[in-house]
N, C-alpha and C positions, 0 to 999 in steps of 0.2 A: 505494500500501499504506500501510497505518496505521504504518508503521515500527513494526512490531511486532519487539521483541526477546524472544527466547525467554527469557533470563536473567531477564527483570523479570516472567514469569507467575507468578501465584499459584497455589496447589493447586486453587482453584476457577476452573475452566475454564467459560466463558460461552458460547462458539459453536465451530462446528468449525474456523477459522482457528486460533484459540487451541489447540485440541485437537492439530492438525497440529504446529504449532510446537513445543509442549511434547513431543509424540513424537519429533519430529528432535533435541530436546536431550536427554531422557532416553532414547530407545531408537534412536539413530541406524543401527545396523545391522541392526536387526529388519526382517523382511520387511514392507513394508505392504500391496502388494497384488502377486497372482499372476493372471496373465493366462493361462488355459487356452483354447486355439483350439478352438471348437465343442464346449466343454465336457469336452475329453479330454486332449489335449496340452498340456502346460506350454510355453508358447513366451516367456513374458516373465515379470520379477519387477523390483520396484523396492523399496528400502529406505525407511524415514522420511526419510533425512538426503538421499538422491538426490531422492524427492518435492519435499521442502522446496526444494532448489536449482532444480530444472526450474521449480516452480510460482513460486517467486519471480522466475526470468527471463522466464517469461510474464508476470507481473503488472508488472515493470519497462517491458515493451515496450508492454503496453497503457497505462500510468501516461504513457509518454513521448508517446504519442498523445493524450493528454488523455481516454481513454474511460473515466474513473469515473463511475458513474451512468450509462451508456450500453450497449446492447444489444450481445453480441459473438455471431455466429453459429458455433458449433463444429462443422465439418463434418470429422469424424474417423470413421474405422472403429474398431469396440471396441478397447480395448486402453490401454496404460498412457500413451500419448500423449494422449489423450482426456482421461485422470483428471489429467495434470499441468496441461494448458490447462485444465481446468473449474476446478480448486484456485487456478492463477492467478488465473482470475477474480475467484474469491471474495476472494484477498489483494488484488487491485486495486478491490474494490468495483464490479467490473462484472456486469451480470446476463447469464449465460451461456443460451445459446439452442442446446440441441444438436440436430443434425439429422445423419441418415445421409447419406455422401456417394453422390453419385448411381453408376447401374452404370458399371463402367468403360467400356462401350462409348458412354456419353453423360457427357460432360464439361461439360454446359451447367447451369450452376448458376440460372438465371435464375428458374424455378420456385421456387426456395428463397427468394430475395429477393424475390420478389411480395408 
């Protein structure tokens, strides 16, 4: 992560990472995302503050692996966890490559890794 300190951000935000950080600082308890399963029933939600914390945790893990500038295959079902992981990649300077997980009856990821 670029060691972004939210308190140092100006009112001119130049990228999505700065915007997320700014929102976590200025609107920490506002809902950032709501996930509706099959577009109907609300199943999960996350505030800007919690999203920022989770994204930073992912970013820290990626940086500890030396993944900055590398590709990361994100195999997540649709939902809040995917959003946090994707934004963690942005925070860490990692190129996110989203992919749907394989069907439950097939746990073989080799076609995705080819």
